[in-house]
C-alpha positions, 0 to 999 in steps of 0.5 A: 897434184894430189898425193898418194902414200906408197909403202916402200916395203910392199908397194901398197898405196894409201890416200892418207899417211899413217905410221904403220902400213896395213899391207905389211905392218911395217913402221915408217915405210910410207913415202909420198908419191904423186897421184897419177892423173886420170886417163882420158879413157875415164871420161868415155861413157860406158854404153851397152845394149840389152842384147850385150847385157844378156850375153854377159849373164848367160854366155861363157867364155871358151878356154882350154888351159884351166880345166873347171874354170868358168869365165863369163863374158866381160869378166875381170880376172885377177891373177895374183901370187909371189914372184916366180910362182907362175902368175904371168905364165898362167895369164899368157896361156889363158889369154892365148887359149881364148879365140881372137886377138890378145893385147898384153901390156907388159910392164915388168918385162920389156920386149926382148929375149927373156919375154920371148923365151917365156912365151915360147914355153907357154906355147904362145906364138900367135900373130894376133897375140900383141905385146906392148911395152912402155904404154899409158892406159890411154895408149893401151885402150886405143891399141886394143880397140884398133886390134879388136882385142878379145882379151887384154892382159895387164902385167902387172897392175901394180907397176902399170898403176892401173886403178881397179875402176880403170880396169873395169871401165876398159871392159866397157869401152873396148867394144870387142873385149870379153876378158881382162886379166890383171896380174898382181903381186902379193905382200908378205901376208899373201894378199894382193898389193895395193888397195882391196878395191882390186879384189872387190872389183874383180869377178874372179881371183886366181892364186898362183903358188909353186907353179900351180893355180887355185880359185879364191873368188868367183862370181860364176862357180863354187871354189872347191877343187878348182885348180891345176898346173900353170904349165903343161908337164913338158914345159920348163918350170920356174917362170913367173 
């Protein structure tokens, strides 16, 4: 099996060994790790019609929790920030505000009271908001297809080891999926962990700091002045 090199300090990954991690600039922190085999979903063709492509170009997703944020159909959104600054909460609220079923792949937080408490503070109580833990890429794809998911949340892509190309491909092969939210930690330099391909691949990048969000990249609008609170004023703060 081919090998990756992962930095034990900031979790960045590299195809080749190097003495200094370019993610956190620490020396001697890279260790070899097995490269995960490609998911079976990678072998599924992406198929679209002219009509579906026109929807991607002209149709905007309706959402109610991020004023001023514009999202096109088939958007891949990266929500990044340091631990405890609101990225998971924002992802849950944003997904819950889009009409239709949501699948949350919860990797960092297992199904239990802590996750239930955070979702309650975010106002997430819908029967069609489905939480899945301990699932592979292929299992998440199949669950999303069965649920006819409109939104898929992967929290986090670092721990779940989703490749940027797999995230994009999920938007193609899950027929009903309109929005994919990828939650990512950042390193000490304030940049998302892992390869830069994640940011290059995404349509929208949202940064969370001190329970506020701001827009850092968008294919749909200008960035200036777009942002707000992660949680409504009455909600308890301090969640990730």
